[in-house]
N, C-alpha and C positions, 0 to 999 in steps of 0.2 A: 328788099322787103324784110329779110331776116334782121338787118340792123335795126329797123324800126321796132320789131317785136322785142329785141333784147333791151332797147331803151325803155320801152313801155313796161316790160316786166321789172326792170331795175327801178323805174320810177315808182312802181307800186310797192316793191319790197323795201326800198330805202326808208320811207316814213314809218313803216311797220317795225323795221329793225331799230330805228332811232327811238320809237315809242317804247319798244320792249326794253332797250338799254336804259332809258330814263326811268321807266317803271321799276325795273330791278334795282337801280341805284336808289330810288326813293324808298322802296321796300327795305333794303338793307340799312339805309340811313334811319328809317323810321323804327326798325327793330332795335338799332343801337340807341336811339334816343329814348325809346320806351324802357330799355334795360337800364340806362343811366338815370332816368327819371325815377325808376322804382328803387334804385339803390340809395340807402340813406347816406347823408354826409356825416362823417365822423369829426367831432369837434372837442375842444376844451372850452369851458366857460371861463371867461375873464372875470376880473373883479367887479365889473358892472353887469355881469351875466350876459355879456355879448359873446356870441359863438366865434371861436377862433380856430382856424385850420393852420397847423404847423406854426405856432407863434414863436418868435425869437426869444421870448422871456416868459417865465411863469413865476408868480409870486403868491404868498399866502394872503395877500391883500391887506389885512388888518394893520399890522405894524411893519410889514415888509421885512420881518426878521429872518425869513428863510425863503429860498426860492432857487430858481435856475435861470441862468443868463447865458447869452451867446450861443443859443441852441442852433444846431445844424441838423436837420432831419434827413435821414437816409431812406426812410420808408414811412408812409402814412396810409394805412389800409384799413379795411373794416375789421381786421383781426387784431392788429397792433400797430403802434407807431414806434419807431426807434430812431435814435440819434445820439448826439453827444453835445456836451456843453460844460458849464461850471455851476456846481451846487454852491450856494453861499449860505452862511449861517452867522447870526449875531450871537456872540457869547454872553451878552447881557451882563457883563462885568465892568463896573460895579453895579450898574443898572442897565436896562435895555436901551434907555436914551443915551447913556454914556458908554455903551458897549462897543466892541470892535467886530468887524466883519471878517470872516475867514472863508477862503475859497478852496474848493475841492473838485478836481476834474472828474467827470462822471459820464458813463454811458447811460442812456435813458430809454426805458421801454414803457409805453403806455398800453394798457390792456383793460379788459372788462368793459362792459358798456351798459348804458341805461338810456331810456328815451329822454329827450329834452322836452320838458313841459311846455306845451303850447306850440311846439315846432315838430309836427309828425314826420318831417323829412330829415330830421337830425337825430343823431345819437351821440352821447358823450362818453369819453373814456372815464373809467371810475377808479382805476388803480395805476400806480406808478412804481416801477422798480428801478432803483439806481444801483449801478455797479461802479464802485470807486476805483479809478485806475492809478491813483497816486496816494497821497496822504489821505487818510480816512477821518471823517468827522467823529466827534464824541457822541455817543448815544447814552442817555441816562435812563436807568431802570431802577425801580425800587424792588429789592429782593430781601425778604425776611426783615422788612423795616429799615433796611439800609440802602442808600443810593449807591449803585454800582455803575461805573463808567466802562463802556466797551467801545471799540472802534471796528465795527463790522465791515466786511468786504461789500455787502449788499444791504440795501434798505428798501423795504416795500411798504408803501403807505397809500392812503387815498389821494387822489389827485386834489390839488388845491386850486381854487378855493373850495 
């Protein structure tokens, strides 16, 4: 008789235990889904305004005279994205059409953010800092009416496009 009671008690509690386990799993999965649904996706806008996450290349779009290629991203979060690749620049000598491209290895950090118009679940990075790890590109500035060329270790600019 005791054996029958144990089987009956076990048969009552087993479905309850399974139900609790499934309910807890659903709740924890639901909470994770709600948290991830609420977190915005961070992107860069490509030349055709398409949202890109961790793109392999970034260009200024118009004439493609400056950009980054061969990007390897080590981090892509809501605060910043970081990676490394090659910064390229057309010297436009004698003209931009006849110019030569020069390459500079660089560490890349994307930061700052703004909403993506028409896409409430997306935010775009707005600033880019490049840290040159080898030869540095020329940067031209006008100082007191004269063009001055420098070769900085870092360069911070708006993300392109």
